[in-house]
C-alpha positions in Angstrom: -16.5 20.6 22.7 -14.6 20.8 19.4 -15.4 18.1 16.9 -13.4 16.5 14.1 -15.2 15.0 11.1 -13.2 12.2 9.4 -13.9 10.6 6.0 -14.0 7.0 7.1 -14.1 5.7 3.6 -11.1 7.6 2.2 -7.7 6.0 1.7 -6.2 2.7 0.5 -6.9 1.0 3.9 -10.3 2.5 4.7 -12.4 2.0 6.6 -10.4 -0.4 8.8 -7.3 1.8 9.3 -9.5 4.9 10.0 -11.6 3.0 12.6 -8.6 1.5 14.3 -6.9 4.9 14.5 -9.9 6.6 15.9 -10.5 3.8 18.5 -6.9 3.9 19.7 -6.8 7.7 19.8 -9.8 7.9 22.0 -9.1 4.8 24.1 -5.6 6.1 25.0 -7.0 9.7 25.4 -4.6 11.0 22.8 -7.5 13.2 21.4 -9.8 15.3 23.5 -12.1 16.4 20.7 -15.2 14.6 19.7 -15.0 12.6 16.5 -17.6 12.0 13.8 -16.9 9.0 11.5 -18.6 9.8 8.2 -19.2 6.7 6.0 -21.2 3.6 5.3 -22.6 2.8 8.7 -22.9 -0.9 8.2 -19.2 -1.2 7.2 -18.0 1.0 10.1 -20.0 -1.1 12.6 -18.7 -4.3 10.9 -15.0 -3.4 11.5 -15.3 -1.5 14.8 -14.6 -3.3 18.1 -14.7 -0.5 20.6 -16.7 2.4 19.1 -19.8 1.7 21.2 -17.6 1.9 24.4 -16.0 5.2 23.6 -17.2 8.7 24.5 -17.7 11.4 22.0 -17.4 9.2 18.9 -20.4 9.0 16.6 -21.2 7.6 13.2 -22.7 9.7 10.5 -24.1 7.5 7.8 -23.1 8.3 4.2 -24.3 5.9 1.5 -21.7 6.7 -1.1 -17.9 6.7 -1.5 -15.8 8.9 -3.7 -13.0 6.8 -5.2 -9.4 7.7 -5.6 -9.5 7.6 -9.4 -12.6 9.7 -9.9 -12.4 13.2 -11.5 -12.1 15.6 -8.5 -14.6 18.1 -9.8 -17.4 15.5 -9.7 -17.3 15.6 -5.9 -19.5 18.7 -5.9 -22.3 16.8 -7.5 -21.8 13.7 -5.3 -23.5 15.0 -2.1 -24.1 11.6 -0.6 -20.4 10.7 -0.5 -18.6 10.4 2.9 -16.2 13.2 1.8 -18.8 15.7 0.8 -21.0 15.0 3.8 -18.0 15.4 6.2 -17.3 18.8 4.7 -21.0 19.7 4.9 -20.9 19.0 8.7 -18.3 21.8 9.0 -20.3 24.2 6.8 -23.4 23.6 9.0 -21.5 24.1 12.3 -21.6 20.5 13.4 -17.8 19.9 13.2 -14.7 22.1 13.4 -12.1 20.2 11.3 -11.9 17.8 8.4 -9.6 14.8 7.7 -9.5 12.6 4.6 -6.9 10.1 3.2 -8.9 10.0 0.0 -8.8 11.7 -3.3 -6.6 14.8 -2.9 -8.3 16.9 -5.6 -11.8 16.1 -4.3 -10.7 17.1 -0.7 -9.3 20.4 -2.1 -12.6 21.0 -3.9 -14.9 20.4 -0.9 -12.5 22.4 1.3 -12.6 25.3 -1.1 -16.2 25.3 -2.2 -18.1 23.7 0.7 -16.1 24.9 3.7 -15.1 28.0 1.8 -12.0 30.1 1.3 -10.6 32.7 3.7 -11.0 36.2 2.4 -7.9 37.4 0.7 -6.6 33.9 -0.2 -6.2 33.6 -3.9 -5.9 29.8 -3.8 -5.7 27.3 -1.0 -2.5 25.3 -0.8 -1.3 22.0 0.7 1.4 22.5 3.3 3.5 19.4 3.9 6.0 19.2 6.8 9.4 17.9 5.7 11.9 16.7 8.3 15.1 18.8 8.3 18.2 19.0 10.5 16.5 21.3 13.0 12.8 20.3 12.9 10.4 20.6 10.0 10.4 22.7 6.8 6.9 23.6 5.5 6.7 22.9 1.8 3.8 24.5 0.0 2.1 24.1 -2.4 2.7 20.3 -2.4 0.0 19.4 -4.9 -3.1 21.5 -5.0 -2.2 24.0 -7.7 -0.2 22.7 -10.6 0.1 26.1 -12.2 0.4 29.4 -10.3 0.1 33.1 -10.9 2.6 35.5 -9.3 0.2 36.6 -6.5 -0.4 32.9 -5.6 3.3 32.5 -4.5 2.9 35.5 -2.2 -0.3 34.1 -0.7 1.4 30.8 -0.1 4.3 32.5 1.6 2.1 34.5 4.0 0.2 31.3 5.0 3.4 29.3 5.5 4.8 32.0 7.7 1.7 32.1 9.8 1.8 28.3 10.2 5.4 28.3 11.3 4.7 31.0 13.8 2.0 28.7 15.3 4.7 26.0 15.4 6.8 28.3 17.7 9.2 29.9 15.2 9.2 33.7 16.0 10.8 35.0 12.8 10.4 32.3 10.1 12.5 32.5 7.0 11.0 31.8 3.7 12.5 30.7 0.4 11.2 30.4 -3.2 12.1 27.1 -4.9 14.2 27.5 -8.0 16.9 25.9 -10.1 19.5 28.1 -8.6 19.9 30.9 -6.0 20.9 33.7 -8.4 18.2 36.3 -9.1 18.5 36.0 -12.9 17.7 32.2 -12.9 14.3 30.6 -13.4 11.2 31.2 -15.4 9.7 34.7 -15.8 6.9 34.0 -13.4 9.2 32.7 -10.7 11.5 35.8 -11.1 8.4 38.0 -10.9 7.3 36.2 -7.8 10.7 36.7 -6.3 10.4 40.5 -6.7 6.9 40.6 -5.2 7.8 38.4 -2.2 11.0 40.4 -1.5 8.9 43.6 -1.5 6.0 42.3 0.6 7.7 39.9 3.0 10.7 42.0 3.9 13.3 40.4 6.3 11.3 37.1 6.3 12.2 36.5 2.7 15.5 34.7 2.1 15.4 34.6 -1.7 15.7 31.6 -4.0 16.5 28.2 -2.6 17.2 24.9 -4.3 15.7 21.4 -3.7 18.5 20.4 -1.3 17.6 23.2 1.0 14.2 21.7 1.9 15.7 18.9 4.0 18.7 21.0 5.0 16.6 23.4 6.9 18.1 26.5 5.3 14.7 28.2 5.6 11.5 27.4 7.5 9.1 27.6 4.6 9.7 26.7 0.9 7.2 28.1 -1.6 6.6 26.6 -5.0 3.8 25.6 -7.4 2.0 22.3 -6.8 3.6 20.6 -9.7 7.2 21.1 -8.4 6.2 20.7 -4.8 4.5 17.3 -5.3 7.4 16.0 -7.3 9.8 17.2 -4.6 7.7 15.6 -1.8 7.3 12.2 -3.5 11.0 12.2 -4.4 12.0 12.7 -0.8 9.6 10.0 0.4 11.1 7.6 -2.2 14.6 8.4 -1.2 13.8 7.8 2.5 12.3 4.4 1.7 15.3 3.5 -0.5 17.8 4.4 2.3 15.9 2.3 4.8 15.8 -0.7 2.4 19.5 -0.2 1.5 20.5 -0.3 5.2 18.5 -3.4 5.9 19.8 -5.3 2.9 23.4 -4.3 3.5 23.3 -5.5 7.1 21.7 -8.8 6.2 24.2 -9.5 3.5 27.3 -9.0 5.8 28.9 -11.2 8.4 28.2 -11.6 12.1 30.3 -8.7 13.2 28.2 -6.3 11.1 25.0 -7.7 12.4 26.2 -7.3 16.0 27.2 -3.7 15.2 23.8 -3.1 13.7 22.2 -4.4 16.9 24.2 -1.9 18.9 23.1 0.8 16.5 19.4 -0.1 16.8 18.4 3.0 18.8 20.0 5.2 16.1 18.2 3.3 13.3 14.9 3.5 15.1 15.3 7.3 15.5 16.1 7.6 11.8 13.1 5.5 10.8 10.8 7.6 13.0 12.0 10.9 11.6 11.7 9.8 8.0 8.4 7.9 8.4 5.6 10.0 6.7 3.1 8.4 9.0 4.4 10.4 11.9 3.5 13.8 10.4 -0.1 12.7 10.0 -0.8 14.8 7.0 -0.7 18.4 5.6 -3.1 21.2 6.2 -5.0 22.6 3.2 -4.3 26.2 4.1 -6.6 29.1 3.1 -10.0 27.6 4.0 -12.4 28.3 6.8 -11.6 25.3 9.0 -8.5 23.0 9.5 -8.6 20.6 6.6 -6.0 17.8 6.7 -4.9 15.7 3.8 -3.6 12.4 5.2 -1.5 10.1 3.0 -3.5 7.8 0.7 -1.9 4.7 2.2 -2.4 5.9 5.8 -2.6 3.1 8.4 -3.9 3.5 12.0 -0.7 5.3 13.2 -1.0 7.9 10.4 -4.7 8.4 11.2 -3.9 9.0 14.9 -1.3 11.6 13.9 -3.7 13.2 11.5 -6.2 13.6 14.3 -3.5 15.3 16.4 -2.8 17.7 13.5 -6.5 18.5 13.2 -6.9 19.1 17.0 -3.8 21.3 17.0 -5.2 23.3 14.1 -8.4 23.9 16.1 -6.7 24.7 19.4 -4.1 27.0 17.9 -6.8 28.9 15.9 -4.9 28.4 12.7 -7.8 29.8 10.6 -8.0 33.0 12.5 -4.2 33.5 12.4 -4.1 33.0 8.6 -7.0 35.4 8.2 -4.9 38.0 10.1 -1.8 37.3 8.0 -3.8 38.0 4.8 -4.9 41.5 5.8 
């Protein structure tokens, strides 16, 4: 049986949200894999109501917690934290995938140095799925590498293409994020990355794209550095929340006819809310490491945790690591 190790103490609503998500995922048989909850055993048992009744769910006691505001590099010295111990379970062959809603930099560090990098990957990257008109655009890097070298962009591109092929797209198109689509625009490093990607990726490379192309679905993969990617990601999340708030406040401020019209439009609004709700993506893969490693949103609730478990299980079943290994050869 495949096993998912989850950092029970990571995230703004841990451990309650993590426990509730695990309980519901197993009770409703959403997840087939075994699950190891890594964290303070007394707290997990305090908040759990069904764990002792569920099959293939165990608790692995970790006496310490790595906080959101700690310096990420310190995680490698904090070997009794739930995050480090969860990664160590994978290193020692006791688990096959890792999930955490905790400190992003620390998760990246344990994924890179405890689980280990795939041969040929210059730097791991966070791949975030962004809803578009046709499905999802993969944005990477969305926060792991604030500054990149030319070869990093190519590595990100190859991994993104491999992921979208797993997602069922036979010939994914990839774009390089820039301030314009003309070849002479952008910084020297971005222009050099353009030339390298065009040479190495061939017909899969669609050239430069702009920020609006991410949600438009112009390409299937958008490559950028972690600085720009994280800003783009957070901006889109903020715009989604703003539009939802604007719709609600506008309806409430109008008369009875508008309210009746909104009631008739409820299925449409529900569909919009579902597609723009970051909880429903579960999280993004840290691509380039030797096991599926999933960064869930810091404010993940139980719904987001369930979806993160689904992402982890898909990563195991689709053999994402092996396919990325092949793409880097």
